[in-house]
C-alpha positions as CSV (number, residue, x, y, z in Angstrom):
1,X,9.3,-47.9,1.5
2,X,12.0,-48.0,4.2
3,X,13.9,-51.2,4.7
4,X,16.7,-52.3,7.0
5,X,20.0,-53.5,5.5
6,X,22.4,-56.0,7.2
7,X,24.5,-53.1,8.5
8,X,21.4,-51.6,10.2
9,X,21.4,-48.5,8.0
10,X,18.0,-47.3,6.8
11,X,17.4,-47.5,3.0
12,X,14.8,-45.5,1.2
13,X,12.9,-46.6,-1.9
14,X,11.4,-43.3,-3.3
15,X,7.6,-43.3,-3.9
16,X,6.3,-42.3,-7.3
17,X,4.4,-39.0,-7.3
18,X,0.7,-39.4,-7.8
19,X,0.2,-36.0,-9.3
20,X,1.5,-34.2,-12.4
21,X,2.3,-30.5,-12.9
22,X,-0.7,-28.4,-13.7
23,X,-0.9,-27.7,-17.5
24,X,-2.2,-24.2,-16.9
25,X,0.1,-21.3,-16.6
26,X,0.8,-19.8,-13.1
27,X,-1.6,-16.8,-13.7
28,X,-4.4,-19.0,-15.0
29,X,-3.9,-21.5,-12.2
30,X,-4.5,-18.7,-9.6
31,X,-7.2,-16.9,-11.5
32,X,-9.3,-20.0,-11.8
33,X,-9.4,-20.3,-8.0
34,X,-10.8,-16.8,-7.6
35,X,-14.6,-16.3,-7.6
36,X,-15.9,-14.9,-10.8
37,X,-17.5,-12.0,-9.0
38,X,-14.4,-11.3,-6.8
39,X,-15.2,-8.7,-4.2
40,X,-18.2,-7.3,-6.1
41,X,-18.9,-3.7,-5.2
42,X,-15.3,-3.2,-4.1
43,X,-13.1,-4.4,-7.0
44,X,-13.3,-2.6,-10.4
45,X,-11.6,-4.8,-13.0
46,X,-11.7,-2.0,-15.6
47,X,-9.6,0.4,-13.5
48,X,-7.8,-2.2,-11.4
49,X,-8.8,-0.4,-8.2
50,X,-9.8,-2.2,-5.0
51,X,-11.8,0.2,-2.7
52,X,-12.7,-1.8,0.4
53,X,-16.0,-0.9,2.1
54,X,-15.4,0.7,5.5
55,X,-16.4,-0.9,8.8
56,X,-16.8,-4.3,7.3
57,X,-14.3,-5.9,9.6
58,X,-12.6,-7.6,6.7
59,X,-10.2,-4.7,5.9
60,X,-8.5,-2.2,8.1
61,X,-10.7,0.5,6.6
62,X,-12.9,2.4,9.0
63,X,-15.0,5.5,9.3
64,X,-13.7,8.2,11.7
65,X,-14.7,7.4,15.2
66,X,-16.2,10.9,15.7
67,X,-19.9,10.6,15.3
68,X,-21.0,12.5,12.2
69,X,-17.6,12.6,10.6
70,X,-17.7,10.7,7.2
71,X,-13.9,10.5,6.7
72,X,-12.7,7.0,5.8
73,X,-9.4,5.9,7.2
74,X,-7.1,2.9,6.6
75,X,-5.3,2.8,9.9
76,X,-6.1,5.2,12.7
77,X,-9.6,5.5,14.2
78,X,-9.8,9.3,14.2
79,X,-9.1,11.5,11.2
80,X,-6.5,14.3,11.2
81,X,-9.1,17.1,11.2
82,X,-10.9,15.8,14.3
83,X,-7.7,15.2,16.1
84,X,-6.6,18.8,15.4
85,X,-9.9,20.1,16.7
86,X,-9.4,18.1,19.9
87,X,-12.6,16.1,19.4
88,X,-13.0,13.0,21.5
89,X,-14.1,9.8,19.8
90,X,-17.8,9.2,19.6
91,X,-18.7,12.6,21.0
92,X,-22.1,13.7,19.7
93,X,-21.4,16.1,16.8
94,X,-23.1,19.5,16.7
95,X,-23.5,21.1,13.3
96,X,-21.0,20.4,10.5
97,X,-18.5,17.8,11.6
98,X,-15.9,19.7,9.5
99,X,-16.8,23.1,10.8
100,X,-13.9,25.5,10.7
101,X,-12.0,23.3,8.3
102,X,-13.6,23.6,4.9
103,X,-11.9,23.4,1.5
104,X,-8.7,25.3,0.8
105,X,-9.2,28.9,-0.3
106,X,-7.0,31.4,-2.1
107,X,-5.8,34.3,0.0
108,X,-4.4,36.9,-2.3
109,X,-1.1,38.6,-1.5
110,X,-1.6,42.0,0.2
111,X,0.7,43.8,-2.3
112,X,-1.4,46.1,-4.6
113,X,-0.6,48.9,-7.0
114,X,-3.0,51.2,-8.8
115,X,-6.0,49.3,-7.5
116,X,-4.7,46.0,-8.8
117,X,-3.9,43.4,-6.1
118,X,-1.4,40.6,-6.5
119,X,-3.1,37.3,-7.5
120,X,-0.7,34.9,-5.9
121,X,-1.5,33.1,-2.7
122,X,-0.1,34.2,0.7
123,X,2.6,32.2,2.3
124,X,3.9,34.5,5.1
125,X,3.2,38.0,6.5
126,X,0.4,38.3,4.0
127,X,2.8,38.1,1.1
128,X,3.1,35.6,-1.7
129,X,6.3,33.6,-2.1
130,X,8.1,35.9,-4.6
131,X,7.1,39.1,-2.7
132,X,8.0,37.6,0.6
133,X,11.5,36.7,-0.7
134,X,12.0,40.3,-1.8
135,X,10.9,41.5,1.6
136,X,13.3,39.3,3.4
137,X,16.3,40.4,1.4
138,X,15.4,44.1,1.8
139,X,17.5,45.6,4.6
140,X,15.7,49.0,4.7
141,X,12.5,47.8,6.4
142,X,11.7,45.0,8.8
143,X,8.0,45.9,8.8
144,X,5.8,44.6,5.9
145,X,3.6,47.8,5.8
146,X,6.7,50.0,5.6
147,X,8.1,47.8,2.9
148,X,4.9,47.9,0.9
149,X,5.0,51.7,0.8
150,X,8.5,51.8,-0.5
151,X,8.8,48.8,-2.8
152,X,8.6,49.1,-6.6
153,X,7.5,45.5,-6.9
154,X,4.4,45.0,-9.1
155,X,1.5,42.6,-8.6
156,X,1.7,39.2,-10.2
157,X,-1.2,37.8,-12.1
158,X,-3.1,34.8,-10.8
159,X,-1.5,31.6,-12.1
160,X,-3.9,28.6,-11.8
161,X,-2.7,25.4,-10.3
162,X,-2.6,22.4,-12.7
163,X,-4.6,20.2,-10.3
164,X,-8.2,20.0,-11.3
165,X,-10.5,22.1,-9.0
166,X,-7.7,23.6,-7.0
167,X,-8.4,27.3,-6.2
168,X,-4.8,28.1,-5.0
169,X,-2.4,29.8,-7.4
170,X,0.7,28.1,-8.6
171,X,4.0,29.2,-7.1
172,X,6.4,27.8,-9.6
173,X,5.8,29.8,-12.9
174,X,9.1,28.9,-14.5
175,X,8.3,25.2,-14.9
176,X,5.9,23.4,-17.3
177,X,3.9,21.7,-14.6
178,X,2.6,24.7,-12.5
179,X,1.4,23.7,-9.1
180,X,0.5,25.2,-5.8
181,X,2.8,24.4,-2.9
182,X,0.4,21.8,-1.5
183,X,0.0,19.8,-4.8
184,X,3.7,20.2,-5.5
185,X,4.4,18.5,-2.1
186,X,1.8,15.8,-2.7
187,X,3.2,15.0,-6.2
188,X,6.8,14.8,-4.8
189,X,5.6,12.5,-2.0
190,X,3.8,10.2,-4.5
191,X,6.8,10.0,-6.8
192,X,9.1,9.1,-3.9
193,X,6.6,6.3,-2.9
194,X,6.4,5.0,-6.4
195,X,2.7,5.8,-6.9
196,X,3.5,8.1,-9.8
197,X,6.3,7.0,-12.2
198,X,6.1,9.3,-15.2
199,X,4.7,12.5,-16.5
200,X,1.5,10.8,-17.9
201,X,0.8,9.3,-14.5
202,X,1.3,12.8,-12.9
203,X,-1.2,14.4,-15.3
204,X,-3.7,11.6,-14.8
205,X,-3.5,12.2,-11.0
206,X,-3.8,16.0,-11.4
207,X,-6.9,15.5,-13.4
208,X,-8.5,13.9,-10.4
209,X,-6.2,14.5,-7.4
210,X,-8.7,13.2,-4.8
211,X,-7.0,9.9,-4.1
212,X,-8.3,8.2,-0.9
213,X,-5.4,6.5,0.9
214,X,-7.4,3.3,1.5
215,X,-7.6,2.4,-2.2
216,X,-5.4,-0.3,-3.6
217,X,-4.4,0.5,-7.2
218,X,-3.6,-3.1,-8.1
219,X,-3.9,-2.4,-11.8
220,X,-0.6,-0.6,-11.8
221,X,1.2,-3.9,-11.5
222,X,2.2,-6.6,-14.0
223,X,-0.5,-9.1,-14.7
224,X,1.3,-11.8,-12.6
225,X,1.6,-9.5,-9.6
226,X,-2.1,-8.4,-10.0
227,X,-3.2,-12.0,-9.8
228,X,-0.9,-12.9,-6.9
229,X,-2.1,-9.9,-4.9
230,X,-5.8,-10.7,-5.5
231,X,-5.2,-14.4,-4.7
232,X,-3.4,-13.7,-1.4
233,X,-6.1,-11.2,-0.4
234,X,-8.8,-13.8,-1.0
235,X,-6.8,-16.4,1.0
236,X,-6.6,-13.9,3.9
237,X,-10.4,-13.3,3.8
238,X,-11.2,-17.0,3.6
239,X,-9.1,-17.8,6.7
240,X,-10.8,-15.0,8.7
241,X,-7.5,-13.8,10.1
242,X,-8.7,-10.4,11.1
243,X,-8.8,-7.1,9.1
244,X,-6.4,-7.1,6.2
245,X,-3.8,-4.4,6.6
246,X,-4.5,-2.2,3.6
247,X,-1.5,0.1,4.3
248,X,1.0,-2.8,4.1
249,X,-0.5,-4.1,0.9
250,X,-0.5,-0.5,-0.6
251,X,3.2,-0.1,0.2
252,X,3.9,-3.5,-1.5
253,X,2.0,-2.3,-4.6
254,X,3.9,1.0,-4.7
255,X,7.2,-0.8,-4.4
256,X,6.2,-3.4,-7.1
257,X,5.2,-0.6,-9.5
258,X,8.3,1.5,-8.8
259,X,10.7,-1.5,-9.3
260,X,8.6,-2.9,-12.2
261,X,8.6,-6.2,-10.4
262,X,7.3,-9.4,-12.1
263,X,6.7,-11.4,-8.9
264,X,5.2,-10.6,-5.5
265,X,7.7,-12.9,-3.8
266,X,10.6,-11.1,-5.5
267,X,9.2,-7.7,-4.3
268,X,9.0,-9.0,-0.7
269,X,12.6,-10.4,-0.8
270,X,13.8,-7.0,-2.0
271,X,11.9,-5.2,0.8
272,X,13.0,-7.6,3.5
273,X,14.9,-6.0,6.4
274,X,13.4,-2.6,5.9
275,X,9.9,-3.2,7.3
276,X,8.3,-3.3,10.8
277,X,7.1,-6.4,12.7
278,X,3.5,-6.0,11.4
279,X,4.6,-5.9,7.8
280,X,6.9,-8.9,8.4
281,X,3.9,-10.9,9.6
282,X,2.0,-10.0,6.5
283,X,4.9,-10.9,4.3
284,X,5.3,-14.3,6.1
285,X,1.6,-15.1,5.3
286,X,2.0,-14.1,1.7
287,X,5.1,-16.3,1.3
288,X,3.2,-19.2,2.9
289,X,0.3,-18.9,0.6
290,X,2.2,-18.5,-2.7
291,X,4.9,-21.1,-2.0
292,X,2.2,-23.6,-1.1
293,X,0.3,-22.9,-4.3
294,X,3.5,-23.0,-6.3
295,X,4.1,-26.5,-5.1
296,X,0.5,-27.5,-6.0
297,X,1.0,-26.0,-9.5
298,X,4.2,-28.1,-9.9
299,X,2.4,-31.3,-9.0
300,X,3.2,-31.7,-5.3
301,X,0.4,-33.5,-3.4
302,X,0.4,-33.4,0.4
303,X,-1.5,-36.7,0.6
304,X,0.6,-38.8,-1.8
305,X,4.1,-37.3,-1.9
306,X,6.8,-38.8,0.3
307,X,8.2,-35.3,1.0
308,X,6.1,-33.5,3.7
309,X,6.1,-29.8,4.5
310,X,5.1,-29.4,8.1
311,X,3.4,-26.0,7.5
312,X,1.0,-27.8,5.1
313,X,-0.4,-29.9,8.1
314,X,-2.0,-26.9,9.8
315,X,-0.2,-27.7,13.0
316,X,-1.3,-25.4,15.9
317,X,1.0,-23.2,17.8
318,X,1.1,-23.3,21.6
319,X,2.4,-20.9,24.3
320,X,5.7,-22.8,24.5
321,X,6.3,-23.4,20.8
322,X,6.0,-20.7,18.1
323,X,4.8,-21.4,14.6
324,X,8.3,-20.9,13.3
325,X,9.1,-24.4,14.6
326,X,6.8,-25.8,12.0
327,X,8.2,-23.8,9.1
328,X,11.4,-25.9,8.7
329,X,12.5,-27.7,5.6
330,X,10.4,-30.7,4.5
331,X,10.1,-33.4,7.2
332,X,12.1,-36.6,6.7
333,X,12.3,-39.8,8.7
334,X,14.7,-39.6,11.7
335,X,17.8,-41.8,11.5
336,X,18.3,-41.4,7.7
337,X,21.9,-40.7,6.8
338,X,21.0,-37.8,4.5
339,X,18.0,-36.0,6.0
340,X,18.2,-33.2,3.6
341,X,17.7,-35.3,0.5
342,X,16.2,-38.5,1.7
343,X,12.4,-39.1,1.5
344,X,10.3,-40.7,4.2
345,X,7.2,-42.8,3.6
346,X,3.9,-43.1,5.4
347,X,4.9,-46.5,6.8
348,X,8.6,-45.9,7.4
349,X,8.5,-44.1,10.7
């Protein structure tokens, strides 16, 4: 209650909280609010992989806009192959939508001796990487055919790439993990993004290197971060806030796994300042959801406490006032001498 003293200063009598901290741990508190069949058909609890269905409108996962192309994307509307072919969106496809692309094939180096051809893949001028390097340092010939007639180089045997099903020869024979240039580049990129952290993860990926970019590998995170990610995704879907930005969540998952983070909020704080406006919007939503639930877990009750957070009131934004106005510290009664620590009551203002 708020009363008026003789001097006219407002005096506050704090109200007693009507709720107690939840006895469940934070993880159980969030898990118990998720449906038992959470995203059935998309979420695999055994592998920890969320594979959103395309074109559902709930996730930013769509099928390529070219009619007949089955490629699934997580951001753009037209796949890379169709853009390279100059195909316009929704143009009636004739024949194979991937005509002219096809799977990668091995093109053996043109160097041959005694009827035996080099088994390494071509990289330039019809030569494999080691033979092209020898050709470049040779000063006698600037023509490949002339060099082939004069060189004493011998063919190299085919060296299989360690990636399952890859038909291209490896081009790094002096290392344990022998890869073609394409899979070597992909592995380096995944390591830099934090998707692959150790040799075991690398071997697991190479055993099945087909890794669609729209998948969210939530199972790579700590148990707490897994639960927090799933809860925030569910909160987004419940609020119907438009398609969930899969790429932003995937980047968060990669960073959390790379940094071995224990908390989603800690990962966001470490990432702050290095992301674009779209990601900042997603991060703001995540903070809102988790901070609000944290207060509930600790016993805060919007309808009985005397400390009110304005963003819990679902105040609407207008053209002249952005939502940030309502994301200030807890509201207190105006006129109190210590607004940062004083508490207002339902009847005091």
